[in-house]
N, C-alpha and C positions, 0 to 999 in steps of 0.2 A: 695562368692556371686555368682560367675559364676556356681559353682556346684549346688547351690540351684536353679538357673534359669534352668539349664539342667534337674535337677530332676523334676521341675515343668512342663517343656515342655513334658517330657516323661510321667509323670502322666496324664497330660491333653490329650495327644494323645492316651494313652491307654484307658482312660475313654471314649473318643469320639469313638474309634474303637469298644469298647464293647457296647456302646449305639447304634451303627449302625450295630451290628452283624446280627440282623434279616434281615435288609434291604440288607446287603451285600449277605446274603444267597439267598434271593429272586432274587437279581441281577444275581448271579452266575447261579441259576436255569434257569432264563430267557435267559441268554447267551447260556447255554447248549442247551436249547430247540431251540433257533434260529440256532445253529449249526446243529442240527438234521434236521430242516426244509430246511436249505441250502443244506445239503447232499442229502436229498430226491429230491429236485429240480434238483440237478446235475445228480442224477441217472436217473430221468425221461428224461432229456435232452440227456444224453448219449444213452438211449434206443431209443429215437426218431431218433437220427442220425444213430444208427446201423440199424434200420429198413429202413431208407432212402438208405443207402449203399447197403443193401441186395436187395432192389427193383431195384437199378441201375444195380447190377450184374446180377439179373435174367432177366432184360430187355435186357441187352447186350448179355447174353447167348442165349436168344430167337432169337434175330436178327441174331446172328452168325449161329445158327442151321437152321434158315429159309434160309439164304443165301447159306448154304452148301447143303440143300436139293434141292434148285433151280438148282445148278450146278450139272449136271449129270456126270457120268463117262466119257462120250465122251467130255463134256465140259472141264473136267480136262485134258484130253489128248491134246485137241487143245490148251489149255492155256500153257501146258508144251512145245508143239511144237513151239508156238509163242515165248516163252522165249528162246528156243534153237536157233531160227532164229535170235533173237536180239543179242544174245551172239556171234553168228557166224559172224554177219555183222560188 
């Protein structure tokens, strides 16, 4: 009797799986499409963050170069002399 019950349950579950095979395929395709959409959103987010970091680096480089141009060679010598005086004191 137990064997007949197990056989019946297996037969019923197989029948149900086969009946839903088309809808399972559609569900799998939808899941894969959602994965691609998520990957595309992630790529776009990474690209946006990369551009933000590049802008920060460019702005920092520009400020550094502007400050370096303002400081003349004489200013560098006086800064070095001031540092030497501080060390000697």
